[in-house]
C-alpha positions as CSV (number, residue, x, y, z in Angstrom):
1,P,57.4,-173.2,46.5
2,H,60.5,-174.8,44.8
3,I,64.1,-172.8,44.1
4,L,66.9,-173.3,43.1
5,C,69.1,-170.7,43.5
6,R,72.9,-169.8,45.7
7,H,73.4,-169.7,48.9
8,E,74.2,-166.3,48.5
9,M,70.5,-165.4,47.9
10,R,69.7,-167.8,50.2
11,S,71.6,-166.3,53.3
12,F,70.4,-162.5,52.1
13,I,66.3,-163.4,51.8
14,E,66.4,-165.9,55.0
15,N,68.3,-162.7,57.0
16,I,65.3,-160.4,55.7
17,L,62.8,-162.8,56.1
18,A,63.7,-164.1,60.1
19,P,62.0,-163.0,63.2
20,E,63.4,-159.9,64.8
21,G,65.2,-162.1,67.4
22,E,66.8,-164.4,64.6
23,K,68.8,-160.9,63.1
24,D,72.2,-160.3,62.1
25,E,72.5,-157.1,64.5
26,G,73.0,-154.6,62.7
27,E,71.5,-155.3,59.0
28,K,69.1,-153.2,58.3
29,K,69.1,-151.7,55.5
30,H,70.5,-153.8,51.9
31,L,71.8,-152.7,48.8
32,V,71.4,-155.7,46.1
33,D,74.2,-154.6,43.3
34,G,75.4,-156.6,41.0
35,S,76.2,-156.4,37.0
36,K,73.2,-157.3,33.8
37,G,71.9,-160.2,34.1
38,T,73.2,-161.9,37.8
39,G,69.4,-161.8,39.5
40,K,68.9,-159.4,41.2
41,S,65.3,-158.2,40.0
42,V,65.0,-162.4,40.2
43,L,65.9,-162.2,44.6
44,L,64.1,-159.1,44.8
45,T,60.5,-160.7,42.6
46,L,61.2,-163.6,45.1
47,L,61.8,-161.6,48.5
48,V,58.1,-160.0,48.2
49,V,56.3,-163.1,46.7
50,L,57.9,-164.8,49.9
51,A,56.3,-161.8,51.9
52,R,53.8,-161.7,51.1
53,M,53.7,-165.2,51.9
54,K,54.7,-164.5,55.2
55,G,51.4,-162.4,55.7
56,W,53.3,-158.9,55.4
57,I,52.0,-156.0,53.6
58,V,54.6,-155.6,50.5
59,V,54.9,-152.1,48.1
60,Y,56.1,-153.8,44.8
61,L,57.2,-151.2,42.7
62,P,58.9,-153.0,39.9
63,S,60.1,-150.0,37.9
64,C,60.4,-146.9,40.6
65,S,60.8,-144.9,36.3
66,K,56.7,-144.5,36.5
67,L,56.2,-142.8,39.4
68,T,58.9,-140.3,37.8
69,S,57.2,-139.8,34.3
70,G,54.3,-138.2,33.8
71,G,51.3,-137.1,35.8
72,C,51.0,-134.2,38.0
73,Y,53.0,-132.5,40.1
74,K,51.6,-130.5,42.8
75,Y,54.3,-128.1,45.1
76,D,52.6,-128.4,49.0
77,E,54.7,-125.0,50.3
78,T,53.9,-126.9,53.5
79,S,56.5,-129.3,53.5
80,N,58.8,-128.2,50.5
81,L,57.9,-131.0,48.6
82,W,56.8,-132.4,45.5
83,D,53.0,-134.6,45.1
84,N,52.2,-136.6,42.0
85,Y,48.6,-137.7,43.0
86,D,48.6,-139.5,39.9
87,R,51.0,-141.9,40.1
88,A,50.9,-141.9,44.2
89,G,47.2,-143.7,43.5
90,E,47.9,-145.9,40.4
91,T,50.7,-146.7,43.4
92,L,48.3,-147.5,45.9
93,A,45.9,-149.2,43.5
94,H,48.4,-152.2,43.0
95,M,49.5,-152.3,46.1
96,R,45.1,-152.7,47.6
97,Q,44.8,-154.8,45.0
98,A,47.8,-157.5,46.1
99,H,46.2,-157.8,50.0
100,K,42.5,-156.7,49.3
101,N,42.6,-160.0,51.8
102,Q,44.0,-157.2,54.3
103,I,43.6,-154.4,54.5
104,D,39.8,-154.3,52.5
């Protein structure tokens, strides 16, 4: 696909999607930060699309607030963590739909 974007956005995407040996050393995590309207969501959505085009399995959560609101929480005494099976099931269903040819 063709898209017009800033040089910084292109460099960021190329570095993340580059084969292992071609990535900049030490760049394992990235923080996407900026004022409202600077293209953060566009960058992340484009990254998801391009990664999927390369055959990567991507969990896309455009709004993480859906993971924490609603549903039924259950405390797991073994891990001392709370689980929300309703939201986890929805997330996995969306991932399965997006990657049905790869994981079915």
